C-alpha positions as CSV (number, residue, x, y, z in Angstrom):
1,M,0.0,0.0,0.0
2,K,1.3,3.5,-0.9
3,K,2.4,5.7,1.9
4,K,1.3,9.3,2.2
5,H,4.4,11.6,2.0
6,G,5.3,15.2,2.1
7,L,6.9,15.3,-1.4
8,S,3.5,16.2,-2.8
9,L,3.8,19.5,-1.0
10,C,7.0,20.5,-2.8
11,V,6.9,23.8,-4.6
12,N,10.3,23.8,-6.3
13,K,13.4,21.7,-6.8
14,A,15.2,22.9,-3.7
15,D,12.2,21.9,-1.6
16,F,12.1,18.5,-3.3
17,V,15.9,17.9,-2.7
18,S,15.4,18.8,1.0
19,R,12.5,16.5,1.4
20,I,14.0,13.4,-0.2
21,E,17.0,13.7,2.1
22,T,14.6,13.0,5.0
23,L,13.9,9.7,3.3
24,G,17.7,8.9,3.2
25,L,18.0,9.5,-0.5
26,S,19.9,12.1,-2.6
27,I,20.3,13.1,-6.2
28,D,23.8,11.7,-6.2
29,Y,22.4,8.4,-5.1
30,F,20.2,8.2,-8.2
31,L,22.9,9.3,-10.5
32,A,25.4,6.7,-9.1
33,E,22.8,3.9,-9.4
34,V,21.9,4.5,-13.0
35,L,24.9,6.1,-14.8
36,V,28.5,5.2,-15.4
37,D,29.3,8.6,-16.8
38,P,27.2,11.7,-15.7
39,T,28.7,13.9,-18.4
40,N,26.1,15.2,-20.8
41,A,23.3,13.8,-18.6
42,T,20.5,15.3,-16.6
43,I,18.0,14.1,-14.0
44,A,14.7,15.9,-13.3
45,V,11.5,15.6,-11.4
46,A,8.5,15.3,-13.7
47,G,4.9,14.3,-13.6
48,S,2.3,15.5,-11.2
49,I,4.7,16.9,-8.6
50,A,6.5,19.2,-11.0
51,K,3.1,20.3,-12.4
52,G,1.5,20.9,-9.1
53,L,-1.1,18.2,-9.5
54,S,0.1,15.7,-7.0
55,T,-1.8,14.1,-4.1
56,P,-0.3,12.9,-0.8
57,E,0.1,9.4,-2.3
58,S,1.4,10.4,-5.8
59,D,4.4,8.4,-7.1
60,I,7.6,10.3,-7.8
61,D,8.5,10.5,-11.5
62,L,12.2,10.9,-12.3
63,I,13.5,11.3,-15.8
64,V,17.1,10.7,-16.7
65,I,18.4,11.7,-20.2
66,V,21.9,10.9,-21.4
67,E,23.6,11.5,-24.8
68,K,24.9,7.9,-25.3
69,A,23.7,4.5,-24.3
70,A,27.2,3.6,-23.0
71,Q,26.6,6.1,-20.1
72,V,23.9,3.9,-18.6
73,R,24.8,1.2,-16.1
74,S,24.1,-2.3,-17.3
75,E,23.8,-3.4,-13.6
76,S,22.8,-1.6,-10.4
77,S,22.8,-2.7,-6.8
78,S,19.2,-1.7,-6.2
79,I,17.7,-0.8,-9.6
80,V,16.8,-3.3,-12.3
81,F,15.6,-1.6,-15.5
82,R,13.4,-3.0,-18.2
83,P,12.8,-1.8,-21.7
84,K,10.0,0.8,-21.8
85,S,7.0,0.0,-23.9
86,G,6.4,2.4,-26.8
87,L,9.0,5.2,-26.8
88,S,12.6,3.9,-26.7
89,G,13.9,3.9,-23.2
90,L,14.3,2.1,-19.9
91,E,12.1,2.3,-16.8
92,H,12.0,1.0,-13.3
93,K,9.5,1.2,-10.5
94,F,10.5,0.8,-6.8
95,F,9.3,1.6,-3.3
96,H,11.4,3.3,-0.6
97,Q,9.9,3.6,2.8
98,G,6.5,3.2,1.2
99,V,7.0,5.9,-1.4
100,E,6.7,4.8,-5.0
101,F,9.4,6.0,-7.4
102,D,9.2,5.7,-11.2
103,V,12.5,6.2,-13.0
104,E,12.7,6.6,-16.8
105,I,16.0,6.7,-18.7
106,Y,16.2,8.0,-22.3
107,V,19.2,8.2,-24.6
108,M,19.3,11.1,-27.0
109,E,20.9,9.1,-29.8
110,E,17.9,6.8,-29.7
111,L,15.4,9.7,-29.9
112,S,16.5,10.9,-33.3
113,S,13.1,10.2,-35.0
114,L,11.3,12.3,-32.4
115,E,13.8,15.1,-32.8
116,A,13.3,15.0,-36.6
117,A,9.5,15.1,-36.1
118,V,9.9,18.2,-33.9
119,N,12.1,19.9,-36.4
120,T,9.4,19.3,-39.0
121,L,6.9,20.8,-36.6
122,V,9.0,23.9,-36.3
123,T,9.2,24.2,-40.1
124,V,5.4,23.9,-40.4
125,L,4.8,26.6,-37.7
126,H,7.4,29.0,-39.2
127,Q,6.9,28.2,-42.9
128,P,3.2,27.2,-43.3
129,Q,3.5,27.7,-47.0
130,S,6.0,24.9,-47.3
131,M,4.9,21.4,-48.4
132,Q,5.5,20.0,-45.0
133,T,2.5,18.6,-43.1
134,L,1.9,18.8,-39.4
135,P,3.7,15.7,-37.9
136,I,1.7,13.3,-35.8
137,L,3.5,12.8,-32.5
138,R,2.5,9.7,-30.5
139,S,0.9,10.3,-27.1
140,D,4.0,8.9,-25.3
141,E,6.2,11.3,-27.3
142,V,4.0,14.2,-26.3
143,K,4.0,13.1,-22.7
144,L,7.8,13.0,-22.7
145,L,8.1,16.5,-24.2
146,D,5.5,17.8,-21.8
147,N,7.3,16.3,-18.9
148,L,10.6,17.9,-20.0
149,R,8.8,21.2,-20.5
150,N,7.5,21.3,-17.0
151,A,10.3,19.3,-15.1
152,W,12.4,20.5,-12.2
153,V,16.0,19.9,-13.3
154,L,18.0,18.5,-10.3
155,S,21.3,17.9,-12.0
156,G,22.9,18.7,-15.3
157,E,21.2,22.0,-16.0
158,P,23.3,23.0,-19.0
159,Y,22.6,19.7,-20.8
160,A,18.9,20.0,-19.9
161,D,18.8,23.4,-21.5
162,L,20.4,22.0,-24.6
163,I,17.7,19.2,-24.7
164,L,14.9,21.7,-24.4
165,K,16.3,23.7,-27.3
166,R,16.8,20.6,-29.4
167,F,13.2,19.4,-28.9
168,H,11.8,23.0,-29.2
169,V,9.4,22.3,-26.3
170,R,8.2,25.9,-26.3
171,H,6.2,25.0,-29.4
172,L,4.5,22.0,-27.8
173,P,1.3,23.9,-26.6
174,L,0.6,25.3,-30.1
175,Y,1.2,21.8,-31.6
176,C,-1.4,20.4,-29.2
177,A,-3.8,23.2,-30.0
178,L,-3.5,22.5,-33.8
179,F,-3.3,18.7,-33.6
180,Y,-6.4,18.4,-31.3
181,Y,-8.3,20.8,-33.5
182,T,-7.8,18.5,-36.5
183,E,-8.8,15.6,-34.2
184,Y,-11.9,17.6,-33.2
185,L,-12.8,18.0,-36.9
186,E,-12.4,14.3,-37.7
187,S,-14.5,13.3,-34.7
188,L,-17.1,16.0,-35.5
189,E,-17.5,14.3,-38.9
190,D,-18.1,11.0,-37.0
191,A,-20.6,12.6,-34.7
192,F,-22.6,13.9,-37.7
193,A,-22.5,10.5,-39.4
194,L,-23.7,8.8,-36.2
195,R,-26.5,11.2,-35.5
196,D,-29.2,8.6,-36.1
197,E,-27.5,5.7,-34.3
198,D,-28.2,4.4,-30.8
199,A,-28.2,7.2,-28.3
200,R,-25.3,5.7,-26.4
201,V,-23.2,5.5,-29.6
202,F,-24.1,9.1,-30.5
203,C,-23.5,10.4,-27.0
204,A,-20.0,8.7,-26.9
205,A,-19.1,10.2,-30.3
206,T,-20.0,13.7,-29.1
207,R,-18.1,13.3,-25.9
208,I,-15.0,12.2,-27.8
209,C,-15.4,15.2,-30.1
210,A,-15.8,17.7,-27.2
211,G,-12.8,16.1,-25.4
212,Y,-10.6,16.9,-28.4
213,A,-11.9,20.5,-28.4
214,V,-11.1,20.8,-24.7
215,H,-7.5,19.6,-25.3
216,S,-7.2,22.1,-28.2
217,M,-8.3,25.0,-26.1
218,L,-6.0,23.9,-23.3
219,G,-3.1,24.0,-25.8
220,I,-4.2,27.6,-26.8
221,H,-3.8,28.4,-23.1
222,G,-0.3,26.9,-22.8
223,V,-1.2,23.4,-21.5
224,S,0.5,20.5,-23.4
225,D,-0.3,17.5,-21.1
226,P,-2.2,14.9,-23.2
227,S,-3.5,13.1,-20.1
228,E,-7.2,12.6,-19.8
229,K,-6.8,12.2,-16.0
230,W,-5.9,15.8,-15.4
231,M,-7.9,17.5,-18.2
232,W,-10.6,19.1,-16.1
233,K,-8.1,20.0,-13.4
234,Y,-6.2,22.0,-16.0
235,V,-9.5,23.5,-17.1
236,A,-10.2,24.7,-13.6
237,R,-6.8,26.3,-13.5
238,V,-7.2,28.1,-16.8
239,T,-10.7,29.3,-16.1
240,A,-9.6,30.7,-12.8
241,K,-7.3,33.0,-14.8
242,S,-9.7,33.6,-17.7
243,A,-12.0,36.6,-18.0
244,G,-14.6,38.0,-20.3
245,N,-15.1,36.0,-23.6
246,H,-12.9,33.2,-22.5
247,E,-15.2,32.3,-19.6
248,L,-18.0,31.9,-22.2
249,I,-15.9,29.7,-24.3
250,W,-15.1,27.4,-21.4
251,K,-18.8,27.3,-20.6
252,H,-19.5,26.2,-24.2
253,L,-16.9,23.4,-23.9
254,N,-18.3,22.3,-20.6
255,D,-21.8,22.1,-22.0
256,A,-20.7,20.2,-25.1
257,Y,-18.7,17.7,-23.1
258,F,-21.1,16.9,-20.3
259,V,-24.0,15.8,-22.5
260,G,-26.5,13.5,-20.8
261,L,-27.7,10.3,-22.4
262,E,-31.3,11.5,-22.2
263,E,-30.5,14.7,-24.0
264,A,-28.5,12.8,-26.6
265,A,-31.6,10.7,-27.3
266,T,-34.2,13.5,-27.4
267,D,-32.5,16.6,-28.8
268,R,-29.6,15.5,-31.0
269,D,-29.6,18.6,-33.2
270,Q,-29.1,20.8,-30.1
271,V,-26.2,18.5,-29.0
272,L,-24.6,18.8,-32.5
273,K,-25.1,22.5,-32.4
274,R,-23.0,22.8,-29.2
275,I,-20.1,20.8,-30.5
276,W,-20.3,22.6,-33.9
277,N,-20.2,26.0,-32.3
278,V,-17.1,25.2,-30.1
279,G,-15.3,24.8,-33.4
280,H,-15.9,28.5,-34.1
281,D,-14.5,29.3,-30.6
282,L,-11.4,27.3,-31.4
283,V,-10.7,28.9,-34.7
284,S,-11.2,32.4,-33.3
285,S,-8.8,31.6,-30.4
286,L,-6.2,30.0,-32.7
287,R,-6.2,32.9,-35.0
288,S,-5.3,35.2,-32.1
289,I,-2.0,33.3,-31.8
290,P,0.8,34.8,-34.0
291,G,1.4,32.4,-36.9
292,A,-1.3,30.0,-36.1
293,G,-3.8,31.5,-38.6
294,A,-1.4,30.8,-41.5
295,V,-1.0,27.2,-40.3
296,L,-4.8,26.8,-40.1
297,E,-5.2,28.0,-43.7
298,S,-2.5,25.6,-44.8
299,L,-4.3,22.7,-43.0
300,S,-7.6,23.6,-44.5
301,T,-6.1,23.1,-48.0
302,R,-4.9,19.6,-47.2
303,F,-7.8,18.2,-45.2
304,S,-11.5,18.2,-46.1
305,Y,-14.4,17.0,-43.9
306,V,-17.9,16.1,-45.0
307,F,-20.9,17.3,-43.0
308,D,-24.6,16.8,-43.8
309,E,-25.7,20.2,-45.0
310,R,-29.3,19.5,-44.0
311,V,-28.2,18.9,-40.4
312,I,-26.1,22.1,-40.5
313,A,-29.1,24.1,-41.7
314,R,-31.3,22.7,-38.9
315,I,-28.8,23.3,-36.1
316,S,-28.1,26.8,-37.4
317,A,-31.8,27.6,-37.2
318,A,-32.1,26.0,-33.8
């Protein structure tokens, strides 16, 4: 059983270092256990603690990134790593005094494809007239980049800064805003096509569509975490800082997402109108971001979506 701990109360890296010392651990301990050579390496606190989303029982997420695989120990006295599923890397989970630690190790030379995809993204954002298309990053890749973007670096700050620049993490929120907007359009097309299906099927389709819209709007507001778990906690954070028109936009998203089964069965055109209208909110908000409007125009020339014009006419009149 997980033990409640004070690490969830940490507000910065100095606080974290101080609190893990009370557990008899240190940053030097972790480095010595996982690395042969700490040159061109960094270790950071990531996940819910660094993002201020942790609970008293949250596990401790540590990320270690090195330049070359030879820097990683093949054996350790207390840590046994296994290949990480999905994104190339190693991971290990262990308990210390009832506190769960998740350690992930990544080697930069094994992340070349991700680095290339991010470079393509930068080209799309800065040169939307080019023939490059918006790259599709896997959820585990977005999660890694988001963790790096929000992490507290504990050791190897110069190398960490280099990694952040190589992965262009400052562009990640805009990528999420644009990517989830395209996902919203695709799922909106599905919702229209499923209008006359079983109410549960239709309700699920609209919920998925609205979820993509929420993630897109979060990206517009600087959030790049793809996790469904924390989505509405991020919404609460953003709405607390929003004012005026943004409050209305978040209300539209909330109404579109939390559609009841009964309403989905009895007033489908009204439900479709809600998720249709949030698209206008997204486009308006995206166009307010420098450079995003040009990317939207570029995307619109490459992708087309089919919506029943009769349904559009009905919901527009509703």
